[in-house]
N, C-alpha and C positions, 0 to 999 in steps of 0.2 A: 108367729109360727105355731102350728098345732102341737099340743102336748105329746101326742103319740110319735110325731116326727122327732121332737126333742129327746124323748125317751130312747128311741132307737139310736140317735146320734150319740147320746151319752154312753150307751152300752157298746157302741162301735169302738170306743177307745180301748186299746189293748189292755186286758186284765181288769177291766171295769166290772164291778159287781153292783147289784141293786137290792135295796130293801125298802119296806114301807114302814114308817114310824107312825103307828096308829094314833098316839096321843098328840102328835103334831099334824096329823093328816097330811103327811108329806112323803113323796118318793125321794129316796136318797141314793146317790151314786158315789161309789168309793173306788179307790185304788190302794191296795196294800192296807186296807182297814181304815183309811183316812178319807173323809168326805171331800169331793171336789164339786158336787152340784146337788141342789135340792129343789124339787118342784112342789109347790104347795100353794098357799094363798096368804094374803096380808090379813090385817085385822078384820076387814070386810069380806074375806074369802075371795078377793079378786086374784086370779091366777098369776103367779110369779115363778120365775126360776132364779135361784140365787147361786152365784158363781164367785169363786176366789179370783182376785185380780191384783196385779202389781199396783201399789198405792197411787203412784202418779198417773198411771193409765186409768185407774178407777175414777179418779177425780175428773180427768179429761172427758171420760165417757159421760159422767153425770152432768157436766156442763154442756155437752153436745146434744144429748138425747133426753128429752123430758121423761121418757118411759124408763130410764135407768136411775135408780135411787140407791142410797147407801144400804148395805145388806140388812134386810129385815130380820131382826133377832140375831144378828151376827156381828162380828167385829166390823165396824163401819169403815175402818181404814183398809181392810184387806178383802172385803166382800161387797159385791153389788147385787141388787135384786133388779130384775128386768120384768116389767109387765108383759105378759104374753100377748095382750091386745095392742101393745104399743107398736108404732110404725118403725120397728127395728129391722134392717135388712137381714134376710135369712143367712147370708154368708157371714155377716158380722156375728150373729148368734153362734154359728158353728165355730168361728174363730175364737170367740170368748169361751166356749165350752172346752175347746182344745187347750187354750191358754190356762184355764183353771186346772185342768187335768195335769198339764205339764208342771205347773207350780207345785202342786201337791206331790206328784211323782218325784220331782227333783229333790224334795226334802226327805224322802224315804231313805232308810238305811240301804246299803247295798244288798243285804240279806233280804229285806222286805221287798225290794225291787225284783230280785230274782224269784222269790216265792210268788209274787203277784203275776209275773209274766209266765211262770212255769205252768200255771193253771190253764193257759190257753195255748 
């Protein structure tokens, strides 16, 4: 999937915000100040998106898809990195973005949830 389509889908999540971390050369997507997605590159600058994932599902995805690896520079139990040039179905990528968003949103305090959603 193309980076601009992923960017738009990440920002489509209710209350999502975006910034660019120059030193990482990565686009980051947040809800309530907590990151749920990051687009950048691996050590060779090959484009990836990194998403939070429930641990058992994360392992299953890595076993099923060659283009899904443990989170690059992230907690490898809770994050997966997905190569943008991998043959991953678009609907699966959208589902994984939403799953990541929901995992992060669910961990926010009630106050942080309300503040994040009030902005929109």
